[in-house]
N, C-alpha and C positions, 0 to 999 in steps of 0.2 A: 662384502664388496669393498675393495680399496677405494679411497678417495682419489680424485684427480690429482691432488697434491702429492699423495703417496706414489702414484704412478709417475708423475713428473720427476719426483725426487729419485726414484729407482732408475729411471732412464738417464737422468743427468749424472747420477753416481756411476752408472755403468760406463758412460763415455769419459767422464772426468778422471776416474781411477785408471781406466785403460790407458788413456793418453799420458797420464803421469807415470805410467808403468808401476803402479802401486798394486801389486798382486794381492796383498792381504785385504786391502780395502775393496778391490774389485770382487774378490772371492766372497767376502762377507755380504755382498749384495744379493746372493742367491739363496733360495730355500734349499733345505737338505734333499728335497725330492725333485730338484731341477731336472728338466728334460731339454736337451738341445737337439733340434733337427737342423743341423748346421753343416751342410746345406740340406734343405728338404730333398728327400730322395736318397740321402746318404744313411749311414748307420745311425741309429738312435744312440745318444750319449746321455747317460743318466747319473745323477747324484754327485757328491763331492769329487769323485774321481774325474768326472766329465769336466768339472770346472778346472781342476788342476791340469788335465791333459789338454784342454783347449788353450790354456795359457801357455803351457810348455811348447806345444806344437806351433803356436803363433810366433813365439819369440826365440825359437832355437836358432843356432848358428849366427847369433848376433842380429837377427832380423828385427826390425822395429816396424810396427804397424800403428798408424794413427787412424782414428775414426772420426767422421764428421757427420752429424745428423743434418740432412738437407731439408727434411720435411717430417713433421710428426703430427699424427692425428690420434687422439685418445677417445675410445668408446668403451664404456663399461669398465671391464678389468683389463683391457688390452690397449696397447699402443702400436700403431703401424707406422713404420719409419722408412724413408728413403735415406740410405746410408752410403757414404763414400769411404772406402778403406784404401789407404795409401801405404805402400810398403815396398818390399823388394823380394824377389825370388831369384836365387842363384846370382845375386849381385845386380840384377836388372830391376829398374823401377817398375812398379805395378800399381795401377789404379783399378779398383773393382767397385762398381756401383751396384747396389742391390736393394731389395725390399726385405725388411725384417719386422717380424711380429713378436711382441713381447707380452706375456701374460704376467700380471702381478697379483700376488695373493693378498689376503686380508691383513697380513703383517707387513705389507709393503715390500716384500721380497720378490724378485723375479723367479718365477716357477716354471716358465716354458718360453723357449725361444725357437722360432722357425724362421730360417733365412732362405732367400731366393737370390742366387747370383750365379754367374758363370765367369770363369777366369778369362782374361784376354786371349784372343785367338792365338794358338800356337804355344801357349804356356800352360803348365800344370802346376797347381798348388799342391801343398803338402797332402799326401793321401788321406790324412785324417779328416780333411775337409773336401773330400771328393764325393760326387754322386755315384751311386751304384748303377752299373749299366746292365 
């Protein structure tokens, strides 16, 4: 079971590296068997390729997204967060708020992420981050 300090570090590293646009640091924060359910109801994304594709699909076409943790609760090996993501789609500003659940393994690496969010009405996010219908 990871310690609360390991979980806090993994979550802080996730947000800090992302917002600094430090892909190498962000990617190193994940276990090799990472599973993304991003968003829940979409296609499962697994392993190092999922980390790479999540980064590439978030920052393509010069888009920049920043993440802000509004609330965090840690229980056992998981952290539940309320997150605000601010970015742009097709040159239009977008703010998405959602709930994200992170599981951290005994090595202090993020091994599972499940996100719950919907794009603003009338907007579609990159298909990589779409729910299946």
